[in-house]
N, CA, C and O atoms as a DFTB+ gen file, in Angstrom:
560 C
 N C O
     1  1      19.390      17.660      10.169
     2  2      17.949      17.724      10.259
     3  2      17.593      18.593      11.459
     4  3      18.265      18.562      12.490
     5  1      16.532      19.361      11.304
     6  2      16.051      20.217      12.384
     7  2      14.564      19.991      12.584
     8  3      13.855      19.595      11.659
     9  1      14.099      20.245      13.792
    10  2      12.671      20.228      14.113
    11  2      12.301      21.577      14.685
    12  3      13.053      22.156      15.470
    13  1      11.147      22.077      14.294
    14  2      10.656      23.348      14.812
    15  2       9.243      23.155      15.318
    16  3       8.428      22.506      14.663
    17  1       8.953      23.705      16.463
    18  2       7.605      23.672      17.011
    19  2       6.845      24.855      16.421
    20  3       6.987      25.987      16.884
    21  1       6.040      24.589      15.400
    22  2       5.353      25.657      14.678
    23  2       4.382      26.433      15.561
    24  3       3.939      27.518      15.183
    25  1       4.045      25.895      16.732
    26  2       3.151      26.611      17.635
    27  2       3.904      27.637      18.478
    28  3       3.296      28.546      19.044
    29  1       5.231      27.493      18.562
    30  2       6.028      28.374      19.409
    31  2       6.951      29.302      18.628
    32  3       7.586      30.178      19.215
    33  1       7.033      29.121      17.303
    34  2       7.920      29.974      16.516
    35  2       7.344      30.131      15.110
    36  3       6.426      29.413      14.716
    37  1       7.890      31.067      14.378
    38  2       7.549      31.210      12.960
    39  2       8.488      30.279      12.203
    40  3       9.658      30.598      11.993
    41  1       7.967      29.128      11.796
    42  2       8.840      28.112      11.216
    43  2       9.542      28.608       9.968
    44  3      10.658      28.175       9.684
    45  1       8.914      29.515       9.206
    46  2       9.566      29.996       7.992
    47  2      10.853      30.756       8.332
    48  3      11.837      30.664       7.598
    49  1      10.850      31.494       9.423
    50  2      12.068      32.194       9.852
    51  2      13.136      31.202      10.285
    52  3      14.317      31.391       9.993
    53  1      12.725      30.146      10.980
    54  2      13.675      29.132      11.438
    55  2      14.277      28.358      10.268
    56  3      15.471      28.059      10.263
    57  1      13.445      28.036       9.277
    58  2      13.938      27.314       8.103
    59  2      14.970      28.169       7.371
    60  3      16.029      27.673       6.986
    61  1      14.662      29.450       7.179
    62  2      15.605      30.328       6.487
    63  2      16.901      30.490       7.283
    64  3      17.987      30.537       6.707
    65  1      16.781      30.577       8.607
    66  2      17.974      30.673       9.445
    67  2      18.817      29.401       9.301
    68  3      20.035      29.461       9.132
    69  1      18.147      28.263       9.370
    70  2      18.837      26.976       9.294
    71  2      19.526      26.777       7.942
    72  3      20.593      26.168       7.873
    73  1      18.917      27.290       6.866
    74  2      19.467      27.114       5.517
    75  2      20.295      28.324       5.074
    76  3      20.631      28.458       3.897
    77  1      20.619      29.197       6.024
    78  2      21.398      30.415       5.729
    79  2      20.752      31.228       4.617
    80  3      21.419      31.686       3.690
    81  1      19.426      31.398       4.732
    82  2      18.590      32.182       3.807
    83  2      18.491      31.607       2.398
    84  3      18.033      32.290       1.482
    85  1      18.915      30.362       2.220
    86  2      18.796      29.759       0.892
    87  2      17.425      29.142       0.676
    88  3      16.928      29.141      -0.450
    89  1      16.808      28.625       1.713
    90  2      15.543      27.923       1.580
    91  2      15.758      26.469       1.208
    92  3      16.892      26.010       1.079
    93  1      14.670      25.758       1.039
    94  2      14.729      24.323       0.753
    95  2      14.235      24.045      -0.660
    96  3      13.557      24.874      -1.266
    97  1      14.580      22.874      -1.175
    98  2      14.209      22.503      -2.543
    99  2      12.755      22.061      -2.670
   100  3      12.067      22.440      -3.618
   101  1      12.287      21.251      -1.706
   102  2      10.955      20.641      -1.806
   103  2      10.283      20.657      -0.441
   104  3      10.917      20.410       0.585
   105  1       8.992      20.950      -0.449
   106  2       8.177      20.848       0.771
   107  2       6.993      19.950       0.457
   108  3       6.284      20.166      -0.526
   109  1       6.780      18.939       1.297
   110  2       5.574      18.117       1.231
   111  2       4.634      18.677       2.287
   112  3       4.889      18.556       3.486
   113  1       3.559      19.282       1.843
   114  2       2.654      20.009       2.731
   115  2       1.384      19.203       2.970
   116  3       0.648      18.891       2.033
   117  1       1.135      18.869       4.233
   118  2      -0.073      18.145       4.599
   119  2      -1.157      19.067       5.144
   120  3      -2.266      18.618       5.434
   121  1      -0.845      20.353       5.284
   122  2      -1.785      21.278       5.910
   123  2      -2.490      22.146       4.882
   124  3      -3.714      22.272       4.917
   125  1      -1.739      22.747       3.968
   126  2      -2.265      23.664       2.941
   127  2      -2.920      24.877       3.601
   128  3      -2.389      25.404       4.578
   129  1      -4.054      25.323       3.087
   130  2      -4.772      26.455       3.667
   131  2      -3.853      27.612       4.032
   132  3      -3.142      28.133       3.173
   133  1      -3.862      28.020       5.301
   134  2      -3.099      29.197       5.724
   135  2      -1.578      29.007       5.701
   136  3      -0.840      29.970       5.911
   137  1      -1.099      27.791       5.452
   138  2       0.333      27.542       5.449
   139  2       0.979      27.726       4.074
   140  3       2.206      27.730       3.970
   141  1       0.187      27.875       3.035
   142  2       0.738      27.952       1.681
   143  2       1.782      29.049       1.557
   144  3       2.909      28.776       1.144
   145  1       1.437      30.274       1.901
   146  2       2.376      31.392       1.751
   147  2       3.571      31.259       2.680
   148  3       4.682      31.644       2.315
   149  1       3.360      30.721       3.874
   150  2       4.474      30.500       4.797
   151  2       5.440      29.469       4.206
   152  3       6.657      29.622       4.305
   153  1       4.890      28.422       3.593
   154  2       5.731      27.408       2.963
   155  2       6.486      27.985       1.770
   156  3       7.661      27.674       1.573
   157  1       5.828      28.816       0.979
   158  2       6.502      29.414      -0.176
   159  2       7.707      30.240       0.265
   160  3       8.716      30.281      -0.438
   161  1       7.614      30.892       1.411
   162  2       8.743      31.673       1.936
   163  2       9.933      30.777       2.281
   164  3      11.073      31.241       2.312
   165  1       9.669      29.498       2.541
   166  2      10.734      28.557       2.899
   167  2      11.451      27.973       1.683
   168  3      12.523      27.382       1.815
   169  1      10.863      28.138       0.505
   170  2      11.446      27.541      -0.701
   171  2      12.560      28.405      -1.271
   172  3      12.495      29.633      -1.218
   173  1      13.581      27.757      -1.816
   174  2      14.598      28.486      -2.563
   175  2      14.070      28.713      -3.972
   176  3      13.017      28.186      -4.332
   177  1      14.787      29.487      -4.766
   178  2      14.375      29.688      -6.154
   179  2      14.262      28.329      -6.834
   180  3      15.051      27.423      -6.566
   181  1      13.285      28.197      -7.707
   182  2      12.991      26.955      -8.432
   183  2      12.529      25.826      -7.512
   184  3      12.519      24.664      -7.918
   185  1      12.142      26.158      -6.266
   186  2      11.673      25.145      -5.332
   187  2      10.270      24.659      -5.665
   188  3       9.530      25.301      -6.410
   189  1       9.923      23.510      -5.095
   190  2       8.622      22.896      -5.352
   191  2       7.849      22.695      -4.057
   192  3       8.388      22.213      -3.060
   193  1       6.591      23.069      -4.093
   194  2       5.673      22.843      -2.980
   195  2       4.663      21.803      -3.440
   196  3       3.916      22.024      -4.393
   197  1       4.649      20.662      -2.751
   198  2       3.751      19.563      -3.126
   199  2       2.708      19.416      -2.028
   200  3       3.033      19.090      -0.886
   201  1       1.456      19.659      -2.386
   202  2       0.346      19.543      -1.436
   203  2      -0.106      18.081      -1.446
   204  3      -0.537      17.567      -2.478
   205  1      -0.005      17.411      -0.285
   206  2      -0.383      15.994      -0.213
   207  2      -1.569      15.757       0.720
   208  3      -2.048      14.630       0.838
   209  1      -2.040      16.802       1.377
   210  2      -3.247      16.734       2.204
   211  2      -3.686      18.175       2.464
   212  3      -2.917      19.112       2.247
   213  1      -4.901      18.345       2.922
   214  2      -5.450      19.698       3.125
   215  2      -6.078      19.827       4.513
   216  3      -7.221      20.261       4.649
   217  1      -5.321      19.447       5.534
   218  2      -5.837      19.480       6.896
   219  2      -6.165      20.894       7.363
   220  3      -6.988      21.071       8.262
   221  1      -5.531      21.907       6.764
   222  2      -5.777      23.296       7.160
   223  2      -6.828      23.989       6.318
   224  3      -7.180      25.135       6.594
   225  1      -7.333      23.320       5.303
   226  2      -8.364      23.912       4.465
   227  2      -8.045      23.792       2.988
   228  3      -6.894      23.623       2.584
   229  1      -9.096      23.886       2.200
   230  2      -8.984      23.690       0.757
   231  2      -8.568      24.947       0.002
   232  3      -8.166      24.853      -1.158
   233  1      -8.653      26.106       0.619
   234  2      -8.426      27.350      -0.116
   235  2      -7.351      28.198       0.540
   236  3      -7.159      28.171       1.756
   237  1      -6.651      28.959      -0.309
   238  2      -5.642      29.912       0.166
   239  2      -5.471      30.986      -0.896
   240  3      -5.732      30.755      -2.077
   241  1      -5.035      32.151      -0.468
   242  2      -4.723      33.229      -1.394
   243  2      -3.214      33.245      -1.596
   244  3      -2.454      33.218      -0.628
   245  1      -2.779      33.289      -2.855
   246  2      -1.357      33.239      -3.181
   247  2      -0.953      34.498      -3.933
   248  3      -1.684      34.964      -4.807
   249  1       0.217      35.053      -3.594
   250  2       0.782      36.168      -4.330
   251  2       1.507      35.575      -5.538
   252  3       2.615      35.056      -5.402
   253  1       0.894      35.649      -6.703
   254  2       1.477      35.034      -7.897
   255  2       2.741      35.751      -8.363
   256  3       3.588      35.143      -9.017
   257  1       2.878      37.031      -8.036
   258  2       4.110      37.749      -8.370
   259  2       5.298      37.106      -7.663
   260  3       6.340      36.874      -8.275
   261  1       5.137      36.819      -6.373
   262  2       6.193      36.168      -5.588
   263  2       6.483      34.789      -6.166
   264  3       7.641      34.394      -6.303
   265  1       5.429      34.064      -6.502
   266  2       5.566      32.723      -7.057
   267  2       6.365      32.759      -8.360
   268  3       7.268      31.946      -8.560
   269  1       6.033      33.699      -9.242
   270  2       6.714      33.779     -10.541
   271  2       8.149      34.283     -10.411
   272  3       9.044      33.764     -11.078
   273  1       8.381      35.280      -9.569
   274  2       9.743      35.816      -9.381
   275  2      10.711      34.729      -8.923
   276  3      11.877      34.714      -9.317
   277  1      10.220      33.833      -8.097
   278  2      11.072      32.774      -7.547
   279  2      10.989      31.461      -8.319
   280  3      11.619      30.468      -7.956
   281  1      10.196      31.479      -9.393
   282  2      10.033      30.304     -10.253
   283  2       9.634      29.062      -9.454
   284  3      10.126      27.963      -9.710
   285  1       8.742      29.251      -8.489
   286  2       8.259      28.132      -7.680
   287  2       7.250      27.309      -8.469
   288  3       6.560      27.811      -9.356
   289  1       7.189      26.046      -8.122
   290  2       6.181      25.144      -8.675
   291  2       5.313      24.672      -7.520
   292  3       5.819      24.201      -6.502
   293  1       4.000      24.802      -7.687
   294  2       3.051      24.293      -6.699
   295  2       2.243      23.199      -7.384
   296  3       1.658      23.414      -8.445
   297  1       2.220      22.035      -6.769
   298  2       1.494      20.912      -7.344
   299  2       0.828      20.122      -6.227
   300  3       1.112      20.348      -5.050
   301  1      -0.037      19.215      -6.581
   302  2      -0.718      18.417      -5.575
   303  2      -0.806      16.973      -5.996
   304  3      -0.753      16.651      -7.183
   305  1      -0.941      16.104      -5.013
   306  2      -1.049      14.683      -5.294
   307  2      -1.677      13.976      -4.107
   308  3      -1.505      14.383      -2.958
   309  1      -2.390      12.935      -4.396
   310  2      -2.941      12.084      -3.342
   311  2      -3.012      10.653      -3.860
   312  3      -3.229      10.430      -5.051
   313  1      -2.834       9.707      -2.987
   314  2      -2.862       8.303      -3.381
   315  2      -4.278       7.719      -3.420
   316  3      -4.555       6.787      -4.174
   317  1      -5.156       8.273      -2.608
   318  2      -6.465       7.658      -2.398
   319  2      -7.189       7.255      -3.697
   320  3      -7.629       6.110      -3.791
   321  1      -7.335       8.134      -4.698
   322  2      -8.109       7.737      -5.877
   323  2      -7.324       6.915      -6.897
   324  3      -7.884       6.496      -7.910
   325  1      -6.040       6.679      -6.645
   326  2      -5.236       5.951      -7.620
   327  2      -5.495       4.450      -7.544
   328  3      -5.939       3.926      -6.523
   329  1      -5.207       3.784      -8.643
   330  2      -5.457       2.335      -8.727
   331  2      -4.495       1.564      -7.826
   332  3      -3.443       2.066      -7.432
   333  1      -4.887       0.337      -7.513
   334  2      -4.015      -0.533      -6.721
   335  2      -2.693      -0.766      -7.452
   336  3      -1.645      -0.891      -6.817
   337  1      -2.739      -0.825      -8.779
   338  2      -1.536      -1.027      -9.577
   339  2      -0.572       0.154      -9.391
   340  3       0.632      -0.046      -9.238
   341  1      -1.101       1.379      -9.405
   342  2      -0.271       2.568      -9.196
   343  2       0.314       2.585      -7.788
   344  3       1.493       2.886      -7.600
   345  1      -0.513       2.260      -6.809
   346  2      -0.033       2.237      -5.423
   347  2       1.072       1.201      -5.241
   348  3       2.038       1.441      -4.517
   349  1       0.930       0.043      -5.900
   350  2       1.953      -1.003      -5.819
   351  2       3.257      -0.523      -6.454
   352  3       4.341      -0.831      -5.958
   353  1       3.155       0.228      -7.545
   354  2       4.356       0.766      -8.201
   355  2       5.064       1.761      -7.273
   356  3       6.292       1.754      -7.182
   357  1       4.299       2.616      -6.583
   358  2       4.892       3.542      -5.609
   359  2       5.606       2.776      -4.498
   360  3       6.704       3.144      -4.081
   361  1       4.970       1.711      -4.027
   362  2       5.558       0.907      -2.956
   363  2       6.875       0.291      -3.417
   364  3       7.868       0.332      -2.690
   365  1       6.889      -0.280      -4.624
   366  2       8.134      -0.868      -5.144
   367  2       9.228       0.196      -5.269
   368  3      10.390      -0.063      -4.958
   369  1       8.851       1.386      -5.722
   370  2       9.816       2.473      -5.867
   371  2      10.376       2.905      -4.507
   372  3      11.570       3.172      -4.376
   373  1       9.497       2.969      -3.496
   374  2       9.958       3.312      -2.145
   375  2      10.952       2.274      -1.631
   376  3      11.996       2.621      -1.078
   377  1      10.623       1.013      -1.817
   378  2      11.499      -0.064      -1.350
   379  2      12.851       0.015      -2.053
   380  3      13.893      -0.186      -1.428
   381  1      12.835       0.304      -3.339
   382  2      14.073       0.358      -4.123
   383  2      14.882       1.623      -3.836
   384  3      16.105       1.552      -3.715
   385  1      14.221       2.779      -3.725
   386  2      14.938       4.055      -3.674
   387  2      15.040       4.709      -2.295
   388  3      15.992       5.441      -2.028
   389  1      14.075       4.452      -1.428
   390  2      14.058       5.144      -0.133
   391  2      14.559       4.253       0.990
   392  3      15.318       4.702       1.849
   393  1      14.140       2.993       0.992
   394  2      14.550       2.104       2.088
   395  2      16.064       2.030       2.236
   396  3      16.550       2.066       3.366
   397  1      16.839       1.930       1.152
   398  2      18.303       1.902       1.326
   399  2      18.835       3.152       2.031
   400  3      19.774       3.059       2.822
   401  1      18.254       4.303       1.758
   402  2      18.678       5.545       2.423
   403  2      18.334       5.480       3.905
   404  3      19.137       5.878       4.748
   405  1      17.149       4.983       4.223
   406  2      16.756       4.833       5.624
   407  2      17.644       3.814       6.331
   408  3      18.061       4.034       7.468
   409  1      17.932       2.705       5.665
   410  2      18.766       1.661       6.259
   411  2      20.183       2.143       6.554
   412  3      20.828       1.650       7.480
   413  1      20.668       3.103       5.771
   414  2      22.004       3.670       5.993
   415  2      21.971       4.826       6.986
   416  3      22.986       5.480       7.224
   417  1      20.792       5.073       7.567
   418  2      20.603       6.160       8.542
   419  2      20.929       7.538       7.987
   420  3      21.307       8.434       8.741
   421  1      20.789       7.718       6.674
   422  2      20.984       9.041       6.085
   423  2      19.782       9.933       6.384
   424  3      19.901      11.156       6.454
   425  1      18.645       9.309       6.556
   426  2      17.420      10.000       6.960
   427  2      16.847       9.214       8.123
   428  3      16.698       7.995       8.042
   429  1      16.526       9.905       9.199
   430  2      15.967       9.223      10.359
   431  2      14.649       9.884      10.740
   432  3      14.611      11.082      11.021
   433  1      13.574       9.110      10.750
   434  2      12.328       9.683      11.247
   435  2      12.442       9.946      12.747
   436  3      13.140       9.224      13.460
   437  1      11.772      10.950      13.205
   438  2      11.782      11.264      14.631
   439  2      10.613      10.516      15.264
   440  3       9.452      10.853      15.030
   441  1      10.919       9.519      16.053
   442  2       9.890       8.718      16.712
   443  2       9.780       9.206      18.153
   444  3      10.719       9.099      18.940
   445  1       8.618       9.737      18.469
   446  2       8.413      10.267      19.812
   447  2       8.051       9.186      20.806
   448  3       8.543       9.171      21.934
   449  1       7.171       8.266      20.370
   450  2       6.729       7.245      21.315
   451  2       6.235       6.021      20.564
   452  3       5.653       6.128      19.485
   453  1       6.478       4.846      21.158
   454  2       5.983       3.582      20.616
   455  2       4.898       3.074      21.547
   456  3       5.107       2.958      22.754
   457  1       3.738       2.773      20.980
   458  2       2.603       2.261      21.752
   459  2       2.371       0.806      21.387
   460  3       2.440       0.437      20.214
   461  1       2.097      -0.022      22.388
   462  2       1.700      -1.401      22.096
   463  2       0.251      -1.362      21.596
   464  3      -0.490      -0.418      21.871
   465  1      -0.126      -2.391      20.868
   466  2      -1.479      -2.441      20.300
   467  2      -2.538      -2.355      21.390
   468  3      -3.609      -1.789      21.170
   469  1      -2.253      -2.905      22.547
   470  2      -3.234      -2.875      23.644
   471  2      -3.436      -1.456      24.192
   472  3      -4.398      -1.206      24.917
   473  1      -2.540      -0.535      23.851
   474  2      -2.623       0.859      24.323
   475  2      -3.045       1.808      23.194
   476  3      -2.733       2.999      23.221
   477  1      -3.750       1.268      22.213
   478  2      -4.127       2.077      21.050
   479  2      -4.967       3.302      21.443
   480  3      -4.854       4.356      20.817
   481  1      -5.804       3.166      22.470
   482  2      -6.616       4.317      22.895
   483  2      -5.718       5.428      23.456
   484  3      -6.020       6.609      23.285
   485  1      -4.629       5.061      24.117
   486  2      -3.673       6.051      24.618
   487  2      -3.000       6.783      23.452
   488  3      -2.773       7.992      23.507
   489  1      -2.689       6.025      22.399
   490  2      -2.074       6.635      21.209
   491  2      -3.018       7.655      20.585
   492  3      -2.595       8.747      20.207
   493  1      -4.293       7.301      20.477
   494  2      -5.277       8.226      19.908
   495  2      -5.406       9.491      20.757
   496  3      -5.461      10.602      20.229
   497  1      -5.453       9.312      22.050
   498  2      -5.561      10.475      22.947
   499  2      -4.344      11.376      22.809
   500  3      -4.476      12.599      22.796
   501  1      -3.165      10.785      22.707
   502  2      -1.934      11.567      22.554
   503  2      -1.939      12.330      21.223
   504  3      -1.527      13.489      21.169
   505  1      -2.402      11.684      20.163
   506  2      -2.492      12.360      18.862
   507  2      -3.479      13.517      18.897
   508  3      -3.218      14.587      18.348
   509  1      -4.606      13.294      19.544
   510  2      -5.644      14.323      19.614
   511  2      -5.186      15.562      20.368
   512  3      -5.658      16.664      20.089
   513  1      -4.278      15.398      21.315
   514  2      -3.747      16.550      22.048
   515  2      -2.954      17.464      21.116
   516  3      -2.893      18.674      21.334
   517  1      -2.344      16.884      20.074
   518  2      -1.602      17.667      19.099
   519  2      -0.327      18.298      19.637
   520  3       0.148      19.291      19.084
   521  1       0.230      17.747      20.695
   522  2       1.424      18.332      21.308
   523  2       2.696      17.579      20.928
   524  3       3.762      17.842      21.486
   525  1       2.592      16.653      19.990
   526  2       3.759      15.857      19.623
   527  2       4.538      16.534      18.487
   528  3       4.001      17.321      17.707
   529  1       5.815      16.190      18.436
   530  2       6.666      16.656      17.334
   531  2       7.036      15.480      16.458
   532  3       6.981      15.569      15.232
   533  1       7.413      14.379      17.085
   534  2       7.797      13.190      16.329
   535  2       6.602      12.322      15.991
   536  3       5.453      12.688      16.239
   537  1       6.891      11.180      15.426
   538  2       5.854      10.225      15.018
   539  2       5.543       9.272      16.165
   540  3       6.396       8.974      17.001
   541  1       4.319       8.810      16.182
   542  2       3.926       7.745      17.089
   543  2       3.922       6.454      16.296
   544  3       3.482       6.424      15.146
   545  1       4.406       5.396      16.903
   546  2       4.465       4.095      16.250
   547  2       3.577       3.148      17.017
   548  3       3.617       3.111      18.247
   549  1       2.771       2.379      16.301
   550  2       1.917       1.370      16.908
   551  2       2.559       0.020      16.672
   552  3       2.704      -0.411      15.528
   553  1       2.950      -0.661      17.763
   554  2       3.617      -1.956      17.651
   555  2       2.579      -3.056      17.743
   556  3       1.853      -3.170      18.731
   557  1       2.524      -3.858      16.702
   558  2       1.533      -4.942      16.646
   559  2       2.217      -6.257      16.912
   560  3       1.567      -7.302      16.912
């Protein structure tokens, strides 16, 4: 696993370097907007770009020739409008399929800092600075 500070480097170049120019199979994109084409450069042939949030904006211009040549798939999904029944099914699937991988330490989230509940305002201030790489955890 690698981490790249997208503010200090061109992450698409780093991803390609890390994967020996092969690219990655799947990208879960929470930014969209201006990152779409940069993310497409990170995908290998037949790769998938899944838009799960649009923090960078709702619109982007895409070179469809590049998309078709590489047989990329771009799709989107969000949980918010789905039924409670659907959300519960996703949760059961995560518990069955993802938790065992996490428990075996095959995938490790990068936790930058743990905040106690009494320090929630500090956690918000740290998030607002936008200088973090890992996740913040709120301990209740």
